[in-house]
C-alpha positions as a Markdown table, in Angstrom:
| # | Residue | x | y | z |
|---|---|---|---|---|
| 1 | Met | 21.8 | 27.3 | -7.7 |
| 2 | Asn | 19.1 | 25.9 | -5.5 |
| 3 | Phe | 19.1 | 22.3 | -4.5 |
| 4 | Val | 16.1 | 20.3 | -3.1 |
| 5 | Phe | 17.0 | 17.2 | -0.8 |
| 6 | Thr | 15.0 | 14.1 | -1.3 |
| 7 | Thr | 15.0 | 10.6 | 0.0 |
| 8 | Thr | 17.1 | 8.2 | -1.7 |
| 9 | Ser | 13.8 | 6.3 | -2.8 |
| 10 | Arg | 12.5 | 9.5 | -4.3 |
| 11 | Lys | 15.6 | 10.2 | -6.3 |
| 12 | Arg | 15.6 | 6.5 | -7.4 |
| 13 | Ala | 12.0 | 6.8 | -8.6 |
| 14 | Leu | 12.7 | 10.1 | -10.2 |
| 15 | Ser | 15.6 | 8.7 | -12.2 |
| 16 | Glu | 13.6 | 5.7 | -13.2 |
| 17 | Asn | 10.6 | 7.8 | -13.9 |
| 18 | Lys | 8.5 | 5.6 | -11.6 |
| 19 | Lys | 5.2 | 6.8 | -10.2 |
| 20 | Arg | 5.0 | 6.7 | -6.3 |
| 21 | Val | 1.9 | 5.5 | -4.4 |
| 22 | Leu | 1.4 | 5.4 | -0.7 |
| 23 | Ile | -1.2 | 3.1 | 0.8 |
| 24 | Leu | -2.6 | 3.9 | 4.2 |
| 25 | Cys | -4.3 | 1.9 | 6.9 |
| 26 | Thr | -4.7 | 2.2 | 10.6 |
| 27 | Gly | -2.3 | -0.5 | 11.8 |
| 28 | Asn | -0.2 | -1.2 | 8.7 |
| 29 | Ser | -0.3 | -4.9 | 9.4 |
| 30 | Cys | -2.5 | -6.4 | 6.8 |
| 31 | Arg | -4.4 | -4.7 | 4.1 |
| 32 | Ser | -1.8 | -2.1 | 3.3 |
| 33 | Gln | 1.0 | -4.3 | 3.6 |
| 34 | Met | -0.6 | -6.9 | 1.1 |
| 35 | Ala | -1.5 | -3.8 | -1.0 |
| 36 | Glu | 2.2 | -2.6 | -1.0 |
| 37 | Val | 3.5 | -5.9 | -2.3 |
| 38 | Ile | 0.7 | -6.5 | -4.7 |
| 39 | Trp | 1.1 | -2.9 | -6.3 |
| 40 | Asn | 4.9 | -3.4 | -6.5 |
| 41 | Asp | 4.2 | -6.7 | -8.4 |
| 42 | Leu | 1.4 | -5.5 | -10.6 |
| 43 | Gly | 3.1 | -2.1 | -11.2 |
| 44 | Glu | 5.7 | -4.0 | -13.3 |
| 45 | Gly | 8.5 | -1.5 | -12.4 |
| 46 | Arg | 6.5 | 1.5 | -13.2 |
| 47 | Trp | 5.4 | 2.1 | -9.8 |
| 48 | Glu | 7.0 | 2.3 | -6.4 |
| 49 | Ala | 4.5 | 1.4 | -3.7 |
| 50 | Phe | 4.8 | 2.1 | 0.1 |
| 51 | Ser | 2.7 | 1.6 | 2.9 |
| 52 | Ala | 2.2 | 3.1 | 6.5 |
| 53 | Gly | -0.5 | 3.3 | 9.2 |
| 54 | Ser | -2.0 | 6.1 | 11.2 |
| 55 | Asp | -1.4 | 4.2 | 14.4 |
| 56 | Pro | 1.0 | 1.3 | 13.4 |
| 57 | Ser | 0.7 | -1.8 | 15.2 |
| 58 | Gly | 4.4 | -2.6 | 15.3 |
| 59 | Tyr | 4.2 | -6.0 | 13.4 |
| 60 | Val | 3.2 | -7.4 | 10.2 |
| 61 | His | 0.4 | -9.9 | 10.5 |
| 62 | Pro | 1.8 | -13.5 | 10.0 |
| 63 | Met | -1.1 | -14.5 | 7.9 |
| 64 | Ala | -0.5 | -11.7 | 5.6 |
| 65 | Ile | 3.1 | -12.9 | 5.1 |
| 66 | Glu | 2.0 | -16.3 | 4.6 |
| 67 | Leu | -0.4 | -15.2 | 2.0 |
| 68 | Leu | 2.0 | -13.1 | 0.1 |
| 69 | Lys | 4.4 | -16.1 | 0.2 |
| 70 | Glu | 1.4 | -18.2 | -1.3 |
| 71 | Phe | 1.5 | -15.6 | -4.2 |
| 72 | Glu | 5.3 | -16.0 | -4.5 |
| 73 | Leu | 5.4 | -12.4 | -3.7 |
| 74 | Pro | 8.6 | -10.9 | -1.8 |
| 75 | Thr | 8.1 | -10.3 | 2.0 |
| 76 | Glu | 11.6 | -9.6 | 3.2 |
| 77 | Gly | 11.9 | -6.1 | 4.8 |
| 78 | Leu | 8.3 | -5.7 | 5.4 |
| 79 | Thr | 7.8 | -3.6 | 8.6 |
| 80 | Ser | 4.8 | -1.7 | 10.3 |
| 81 | Lys | 5.5 | 1.9 | 9.4 |
| 82 | Ser | 4.1 | 5.1 | 10.6 |
| 83 | Ile | 2.8 | 7.7 | 8.1 |
| 84 | Thr | 5.1 | 10.1 | 9.8 |
| 85 | Glu | 7.9 | 8.5 | 8.1 |
| 86 | Phe | 7.0 | 9.8 | 4.9 |
| 87 | Asp | 6.4 | 13.4 | 5.9 |
| 88 | Gly | 7.6 | 15.7 | 3.3 |
| 89 | Gln | 7.8 | 13.2 | 0.5 |
| 90 | Glu | 5.8 | 13.6 | -2.6 |
| 91 | Phe | 3.4 | 10.9 | -4.1 |
| 92 | Asp | 1.5 | 10.6 | -7.2 |
| 93 | Leu | -1.3 | 8.8 | -5.4 |
| 94 | Val | -2.4 | 8.1 | -1.8 |
| 95 | Val | -4.7 | 5.3 | -1.2 |
| 96 | Thr | -6.5 | 4.8 | 2.0 |
| 97 | Val | -7.7 | 1.2 | 2.4 |
| 98 | Cys | -9.7 | 1.6 | 5.8 |
| 99 | Asp | -12.2 | 4.1 | 6.9 |
| 100 | Asn | -10.1 | 4.9 | 9.9 |
| 101 | Ala | -7.0 | 5.9 | 7.9 |
| 102 | Lys | -9.5 | 8.0 | 5.6 |
| 103 | Thr | -10.7 | 9.8 | 8.8 |
| 104 | Ala | -7.1 | 10.2 | 10.4 |
| 105 | Cys | -5.5 | 11.4 | 6.9 |
| 106 | Pro | -8.2 | 13.1 | 5.1 |
| 107 | Val | -5.5 | 15.3 | 3.5 |
| 108 | Phe | -2.1 | 14.3 | 2.6 |
| 109 | Pro | 0.3 | 16.8 | 1.6 |
| 110 | Gly | 2.4 | 15.9 | -1.4 |
| 111 | Ala | 0.0 | 13.8 | -2.9 |
| 112 | Ser | -1.2 | 14.5 | -6.5 |
| 113 | Arg | -4.3 | 12.4 | -5.9 |
| 114 | Val | -6.0 | 10.6 | -2.8 |
| 115 | Leu | -8.5 | 7.7 | -3.3 |
| 116 | His | -10.5 | 5.7 | -0.7 |
| 117 | Trp | -10.7 | 2.0 | -1.3 |
| 118 | Pro | -12.2 | 0.5 | 1.9 |
| 119 | Phe | -11.6 | -3.4 | 2.5 |
| 120 | Glu | -12.7 | -5.5 | 5.2 |
| 121 | Asp | -10.1 | -6.0 | 8.0 |
| 122 | Pro | -8.8 | -9.7 | 7.9 |
| 123 | Asn | -7.4 | -9.0 | 11.1 |
| 124 | Asp | -11.0 | -9.1 | 12.6 |
| 125 | Ala | -11.7 | -12.7 | 11.2 |
| 126 | Glu | -12.7 | -15.1 | 13.6 |
| 127 | Gly | -12.8 | -18.9 | 13.7 |
| 128 | Ser | -10.1 | -21.5 | 12.9 |
| 129 | Asp | -6.7 | -20.5 | 11.4 |
| 130 | Glu | -8.1 | -21.8 | 8.1 |
| 131 | Asp | -11.2 | -19.7 | 8.4 |
| 132 | Lys | -8.9 | -16.7 | 9.0 |
| 133 | Met | -7.0 | -17.6 | 5.9 |
| 134 | Lys | -9.9 | -17.8 | 3.9 |
| 135 | Val | -10.7 | -14.0 | 4.6 |
| 136 | Phe | -7.2 | -13.0 | 4.1 |
| 137 | Arg | -7.2 | -14.7 | 0.6 |
| 138 | Ser | -10.7 | -13.0 | -0.2 |
| 139 | Val | -9.4 | -9.7 | 1.0 |
| 140 | Ala | -6.1 | -9.9 | -1.1 |
| 141 | Asp | -8.0 | -11.2 | -4.1 |
| 142 | Leu | -10.2 | -8.0 | -3.7 |
| 143 | Ile | -7.0 | -5.9 | -3.4 |
| 144 | Arg | -5.4 | -7.4 | -6.3 |
| 145 | Gly | -8.6 | -6.8 | -8.4 |
| 146 | Arg | -8.9 | -3.1 | -7.5 |
| 147 | Ile | -5.3 | -2.4 | -8.1 |
| 148 | Gly | -5.2 | -4.2 | -11.4 |
| 149 | Ala | -8.2 | -2.7 | -12.6 |
| 150 | Tyr | -6.9 | 0.8 | -11.6 |
| 151 | Leu | -3.4 | 0.2 | -13.3 |
| 152 | Ala | -5.2 | -1.2 | -16.4 |
| 153 | Lys | -7.4 | 2.0 | -16.7 |
| 154 | Leu | -4.2 | 4.0 | -16.3 |
| 155 | Lys | -2.7 | 2.2 | -19.2 |
| 156 | Asp | -5.6 | 3.0 | -21.3 |
| 157 | Asp | -5.9 | 6.4 | -20.0 |
| 158 | Asp | -2.1 | 7.2 | -19.9 |
| 159 | Cys | -2.5 | 9.3 | -16.7 |
| 160 | Val | -2.6 | 9.0 | -13.0 |
């Protein structure tokens, strides 16, 4: 008998029949972090979202955390992770949310499908903290809309 060893999260996803999505960005501090949490929320238990960076910053941007808390979404346990942490894992979908990640990760072995959804980097916002939060909110709204539309289409199509 052959055994395939997988990560605990993969075993859990398989046993619960969840689809897995990996969201990639360069620093894994803003866009991909927000997308991970939003996807887990909108996925209503049918998806398990993860995020990583091709060159992780080592922190999650405080304004991204503040924004997620405004949406009353969980922020505990969020960390900036490297794409290498997911080597050998399988995903139903990989989404790149910045052009740098698309270039750095043009092929992701183990992904059934790869999509590119570029969003403005809120980390580049200038001005007062209030001005910067407006950019974070705008980007988060775009991310929420894109994920929501994708998941709604899947419900209609019943496919990945």
